[in-house]
C-alpha positions in Angstrom: 54.7 39.7 -68.5 52.2 40.2 -70.4 49.9 37.2 -71.6 51.9 34.9 -68.5 50.4 34.2 -65.9 52.4 31.6 -62.4 49.8 30.2 -59.8 50.7 28.7 -56.4 48.8 25.1 -55.4 45.6 25.4 -54.5 43.8 28.5 -56.3 41.5 29.0 -58.9 39.0 31.1 -60.4 36.1 29.9 -58.5 36.0 26.9 -56.3 32.1 24.9 -55.9 32.2 22.6 -53.7 28.9 20.1 -54.8 28.4 18.0 -51.5 31.5 16.6 -49.2 32.6 14.3 -52.1 32.7 16.5 -55.1 34.5 19.1 -55.9 35.6 21.4 -58.9 37.8 24.7 -59.5 37.8 26.1 -62.4 41.4 26.8 -62.7 41.3 28.8 -66.2 38.9 29.6 -69.5 39.4 31.5 -72.7 38.2 31.6 -76.2 34.9 29.3 -75.0 37.3 26.4 -73.2 37.8 26.3 -69.6 40.4 24.3 -67.5 39.5 22.8 -64.3 40.5 20.2 -61.9 37.9 17.9 -60.5 38.0 15.8 -57.3 35.7 12.9 -56.5 35.7 10.7 -53.4 35.7 6.9 -53.7 32.8 5.0 -53.9 30.7 7.6 -56.4 29.0 7.3 -60.0 29.3 10.1 -62.3 28.7 10.2 -66.3 30.7 11.5 -69.6 27.0 13.2 -71.0 27.0 13.3 -75.1 27.2 16.8 -75.8 25.1 18.8 -77.9 27.5 20.1 -80.0 29.0 17.0 -82.1 32.4 19.2 -83.1 32.9 19.2 -78.8 35.6 17.9 -76.7 35.6 16.3 -73.1 39.5 15.3 -72.2 40.0 13.6 -68.2 43.4 13.7 -67.3 43.9 11.8 -64.0 45.9 12.9 -61.3 45.4 10.2 -58.5 43.5 7.3 -58.2 41.3 4.7 -59.8 38.3 4.8 -61.8 36.3 2.0 -63.6 33.3 2.7 -66.5 31.9 0.0 -68.6 31.5 0.4 -72.8 30.3 -1.2 -75.6 29.7 -4.3 -72.5 33.7 -5.0 -71.0 34.5 -3.4 -68.4 37.6 -0.6 -67.7 39.5 0.3 -64.9 42.2 3.8 -65.2 44.2 5.2 -63.1 47.7 7.8 -63.2 48.3 9.4 -66.4 45.6 7.9 -68.0 42.9 9.7 -69.8 39.7 9.7 -71.6 38.1 11.3 -74.4 35.2 12.6 -75.2 33.5 13.7 -78.2 30.1 13.3 -80.2 29.1 10.8 -77.8 26.1 8.9 -78.7 25.6 7.8 -74.9 26.6 9.0 -71.2 29.3 6.9 -70.0 29.2 6.2 -66.5 31.9 5.9 -64.6 32.4 4.3 -60.2 35.7 6.3 -58.1 37.9 2.5 -57.1 39.5 4.9 -54.9 40.1 9.5 -53.9 39.9 10.8 -57.9 41.3 14.0 -59.1 40.9 15.2 -62.5 42.2 17.8 -65.1 40.0 18.3 -67.4 39.6 20.5 -70.4 36.2 21.8 -72.1 35.5 23.6 -75.6 33.0 24.6 -74.0 32.2 25.9 -70.8 30.5 24.0 -68.3 31.3 25.4 -64.8 28.3 28.8 -65.2 26.2 25.4 -65.0 27.5 24.2 -61.3 28.5 27.2 -60.3 26.9 30.1 -57.5 23.7 28.7 -57.9 23.8 25.2 -57.3 26.4 25.9 -55.1 23.6 27.6 -52.8 21.3 25.6 -53.1 23.4 22.3 -51.9 24.4 24.1 -49.0 21.1 25.1 -47.8 20.9 21.0 -48.2 23.2 20.1 -45.9 21.7 23.0 -43.1 18.7 20.6 -43.0 21.1 17.3 -42.8 22.5 19.3 -39.7 19.4 20.2 -38.3 18.6 16.1 -38.3 21.0 14.3 -37.5 18.9 10.7 -38.5 19.1 11.6 -42.3 23.0 12.7 -42.7 24.0 12.6 -46.7 20.4 11.5 -47.3 19.7 13.3 -50.6 23.3 11.8 -51.3 22.6 8.6 -51.5 18.8 9.5 -52.5 20.9 10.7 -55.8 23.0 8.0 -56.2 20.3 5.9 -56.5 18.3 7.3 -58.6 21.1 8.3 -61.2 21.6 3.9 -60.9 17.4 3.4 -61.3 17.3 5.7 -64.4 20.9 4.2 -65.8 18.7 0.8 -66.1 15.9 2.2 -67.5 18.0 4.2 -70.0 16.9 8.1 -69.6 17.9 10.6 -71.8 20.7 13.0 -71.3 18.3 15.8 -70.1 16.6 13.4 -68.2 19.5 11.8 -66.0 21.1 15.4 -66.2 17.9 17.1 -64.0 17.4 13.6 -61.9 20.9 14.3 -60.8 20.2 17.5 -59.7 16.6 17.7 -58.9 17.5 14.0 -56.1 20.1 15.5 -54.5 17.7 19.5 -54.0 14.7 17.5 -52.5 14.8 17.6 -49.6 15.6 21.2 -49.2 12.1 22.6 -48.1 12.9 21.3 -45.1 15.3 24.1 -44.2 11.7 25.8 -43.3 11.1 22.3 -40.4 11.4 22.8 -36.6 14.7 21.5 -35.6 12.1 19.3 -33.0 9.9 18.2 -35.2 13.1 16.6 -38.0 13.3 14.5 -34.2 10.9 13.9 -33.2 11.2 10.4 -32.0 6.9 10.1 -31.5 3.8 9.6 -33.1 3.7 13.8 -34.8 0.8 15.1 -34.6 -1.3 16.7 -36.6 0.1 20.2 -37.1 3.2 18.7 -37.4 2.5 16.4 -40.4 1.0 19.7 -41.4 4.3 21.3 -41.7 7.0 18.4 -42.9 4.0 18.1 -45.9 4.8 21.9 -46.5 8.9 21.0 -48.0 8.2 20.3 -51.3 6.4 23.3 -52.1 8.3 25.3 -49.7 11.6 23.3 -52.0 10.2 24.0 -54.8 10.0 27.7 -54.8 13.6 28.0 -53.5 14.3 27.3 -56.8 12.6 29.9 -58.5 14.9 32.6 -59.9 18.0 30.6 -60.0 18.8 28.6 -63.8 17.7 26.2 -61.8 14.0 26.8 -61.6 12.4 24.5 -64.4 12.9 21.6 -62.4 11.1 23.0 -59.3 7.8 20.6 -60.6 9.9 17.6 -59.8 11.0 19.0 -56.5 7.1 18.8 -55.6 5.8 16.3 -56.9 8.3 13.6 -54.9 6.0 12.7 -51.6 3.8 12.2 -54.7 1.7 8.1 -55.3 0.1 7.0 -58.4 -2.6 5.9 -55.7 -3.0 10.0 -55.4 -3.0 9.5 -51.8 0.6 11.7 -52.0 0.9 15.1 -51.4 0.9 18.2 -51.5 -1.3 17.9 -54.7 -2.7 14.1 -54.8 -1.7 13.7 -58.9 -1.6 10.8 -59.7 -0.2 8.0 -62.3 1.3 9.5 -65.4 0.6 13.2 -64.0 3.7 12.6 -61.8 7.0 13.4 -63.1 9.7 10.3 -64.5 12.0 11.8 -62.2 10.4 12.4 -59.5 8.4 8.8 -59.4 12.1 7.6 -59.5 12.9 10.0 -56.5 9.8 8.5 -55.0 11.1 5.2 -54.0 15.3 6.5 -53.8 13.8 8.4 -50.9 12.0 6.1 -49.4 14.0 2.7 -50.0 16.6 5.1 -48.1 14.1 7.0 -45.1 13.6 2.5 -44.3 17.2 0.9 -44.5 18.8 4.3 -41.7 18.0 4.8 -38.2 15.4 7.5 -37.8 14.2 9.4 -34.9 11.7 6.6 -34.3 12.7 3.4 -35.0 15.8 1.2 -36.1 16.5 0.8 -40.1 15.2 -2.1 -41.9 17.2 -4.7 -43.0 17.4 -4.3 -47.6 15.8 -7.4 -48.1 12.7 -6.4 -46.0 12.7 -2.8 -48.2 12.4 -3.8 -51.4 10.0 -6.2 -50.7 7.2 -3.5 -49.1 8.4 -1.4 -52.4 7.2 -4.4 -54.4 4.0 -4.4 -52.1 2.9 -0.5 -52.7 4.7 -1.3 -56.3 1.3 -0.3 -58.8 -0.3 1.4 -56.0 2.2 3.6 -54.5 5.5 3.6 -56.6 6.3 3.2 -60.2 6.6 -0.9 -61.6 9.7 -0.1 -63.7 11.1 2.1 -61.5 11.0 -0.1 -58.6 11.8 -3.4 -60.7 15.5 -1.7 -62.3 15.7 -0.8 -58.5 15.5 -4.5 -57.3 17.7 -5.9 -60.5 20.5 -2.8 -59.3 20.5 -4.6 -55.3 20.3 -7.6 -56.5 23.9 -7.2 -58.9 25.3 -5.6 -56.1 25.2 -8.2 -53.5 22.8 -6.5 -51.6 19.5 -8.7 -51.6 18.6 -13.0 -52.6 
């Protein structure tokens, strides 16, 4: 019948899997509005951002699972058949999934295009990088989680927060060009091998060219720069380095130190943060390190 459609369970116009924990399905669209189904695994962070259009409306209905959030200095928990609405929101709302979450979402503005083909293809490359390097499985996801927490603590605005979330997820995409034997080498790298590793920020930035995320290329390009100019690829100093890149630098280094590598065992959280504190002001942004230290204390991971 014209004007009427029936679709079976699991069908959609398009699906995007951002990583192993988040999936979006576009169920239908029309007259600028979209209906999405979103699933998020347990223990993940996500945000509802203010819209540039104060008249836009975002409606989220919980099909299954539980989620917590903070609003006006109070913690709330929602479960099945609860729902929340964002309209003319002033500040981002931070959510944490307490179990696998299934949401039905209705948006009066198109948002799916921003998470569609380009980001899906880029995330697929990141997944291939982590398949090559068995010691960095889910490294990019953890770096993104740490970075978002730091950004929230520093009260970054909507644009910075969105850019940081995506950039942190993609920061190591350029390692797709590094040979697997170099990524997994258990002994000290030669100068030639380290030169290959040092190319990945530039290679990653180039991979964003021609996509709808190319404006994020400088963040990815700078995530191994250090405040005193000892980083790579350009030896940038201080505020020459974007804040988003300085945040990723701290998150990336902490995760590298606290996970096993081919050449060493993981450090504990306290030793890792102490090392970041020791190098703050010279290698790492002091405000970023301080914010991360506060987060680890709040989570009970350090004293």
